[in-house]
C-alpha positions as CSV (number, residue, x, y, z in Angstrom):
1,M,3.1,-10.4,-14.4
2,S,3.2,-14.2,-14.6
3,D,3.7,-16.3,-17.7
4,E,0.1,-17.5,-17.3
5,D,-1.1,-13.9,-17.8
6,A,1.2,-12.6,-20.5
7,D,-1.7,-10.7,-22.2
8,G,-2.6,-8.8,-19.0
9,S,-6.1,-10.2,-18.7
10,T,-5.9,-10.9,-15.0
11,F,-4.6,-7.5,-14.3
12,E,-7.3,-5.8,-16.4
13,R,-10.0,-7.9,-14.7
14,E,-8.7,-7.0,-11.2
15,L,-8.4,-3.4,-12.1
16,E,-12.0,-3.4,-13.2
17,N,-13.0,-5.1,-10.0
18,A,-11.2,-2.4,-8.0
19,R,-13.1,0.3,-9.9
20,T,-16.4,-1.4,-9.2
21,L,-15.6,-1.7,-5.5
22,L,-14.8,2.0,-5.4
23,E,-18.2,2.9,-7.0
24,A,-20.2,1.3,-4.2
25,D,-22.4,3.7,-2.1
26,D,-21.6,2.0,1.2
27,V,-17.8,2.3,1.2
28,T,-16.6,3.6,4.6
29,A,-12.9,3.1,4.2
30,V,-10.4,2.7,1.3
31,H,-6.7,2.4,0.8
32,V,-5.4,2.5,-2.7
33,G,-1.9,2.0,-3.9
34,V,-0.8,2.6,-7.5
35,V,2.7,1.8,-8.9
36,H,4.1,3.9,-11.7
37,G,7.5,2.4,-12.6
38,E,9.6,3.1,-9.6
39,E,7.1,5.5,-7.9
40,V,4.2,4.6,-5.6
41,D,1.1,6.8,-5.1
42,T,-1.3,6.0,-2.3
43,A,-4.6,7.4,-1.0
44,F,-6.4,6.6,2.2
45,A,-9.8,7.8,3.3
46,Q,-12.3,6.7,5.9
47,T,-15.3,7.8,7.9
48,A,-16.0,6.6,11.4
49,D,-17.8,7.6,14.5
50,D,-14.8,7.5,16.8
51,P,-10.9,7.2,16.7
52,H,-11.0,3.6,17.9
53,E,-13.2,2.6,15.0
54,E,-11.0,4.5,12.6
55,G,-7.9,2.6,13.9
56,L,-9.6,-0.7,13.6
57,R,-10.6,0.0,10.0
58,A,-7.1,1.0,9.1
59,L,-5.7,-2.1,10.7
60,T,-8.2,-4.3,9.0
61,L,-7.3,-2.9,5.6
62,L,-3.7,-3.4,6.4
63,A,-4.2,-7.0,7.6
64,T,-6.3,-7.9,4.6
65,H,-3.6,-6.5,2.3
66,L,-0.9,-8.5,4.1
67,R,-2.8,-11.7,3.7
68,L,-3.4,-11.0,0.0
69,V,0.3,-10.3,-0.6
70,A,1.3,-13.5,1.4
71,E,-1.1,-15.6,-0.7
72,E,0.2,-14.2,-3.9
73,A,3.8,-14.8,-2.8
74,G,3.1,-18.2,-1.4
75,V,4.5,-17.4,2.0
76,D,2.9,-17.0,5.5
77,Y,1.5,-13.6,6.4
78,E,3.8,-13.2,9.4
79,T,6.7,-13.1,7.1
80,V,5.1,-10.5,4.9
81,A,4.2,-8.4,8.0
82,A,7.8,-8.5,9.3
83,D,9.1,-7.6,5.9
84,A,6.6,-4.8,5.6
85,A,7.5,-3.4,9.0
86,S,11.2,-3.4,8.0
87,L,10.4,-1.6,4.8
88,A,8.1,0.9,6.5
89,G,11.2,2.3,8.3
90,S,12.9,3.0,5.0
91,V,10.2,4.6,2.9
92,E,9.8,8.4,2.7
93,E,7.7,10.2,5.2
94,L,4.1,11.0,4.4
95,P,3.6,14.6,3.5
96,D,1.8,16.9,5.9
97,V,-1.9,16.5,5.2
98,G,-3.0,19.5,7.3
99,D,-6.1,19.4,9.4
100,R,-8.0,16.2,9.5
101,D,-11.6,16.3,10.3
102,A,-13.3,13.5,12.3
103,E,-15.5,12.4,9.4
104,S,-12.9,11.8,6.7
105,V,-9.1,11.4,6.5
106,G,-7.2,11.4,3.3
107,D,-3.5,10.9,2.7
108,S,-1.4,10.9,-0.4
109,E,2.2,9.6,-0.8
110,R,4.8,9.7,-3.5
111,E,7.8,7.4,-3.0
112,G,10.7,7.2,-5.3
């Protein structure tokens, strides 16, 4: 948290914005990451008519997140993408999520 937001107001405002976004009736894909100290929980779900569309949605969410992180850090998104790719090789494997139906996919991850 920055010195400009020592009271947490920006965090609380963004958290409320995230909750509002999740309540929308027209959501077709979502990726949520929550940090608890040293641990990360994630959830991913989407609906799509075909695997190509599912892949594009997942990549669009990732690309948007990379740009947001880059903007927050004041660096270019290519740097963030390269760093993220390096880190991806060192995080724990996703747990087996069983059968995935064509209409909805959900993943959950706990990293330590």
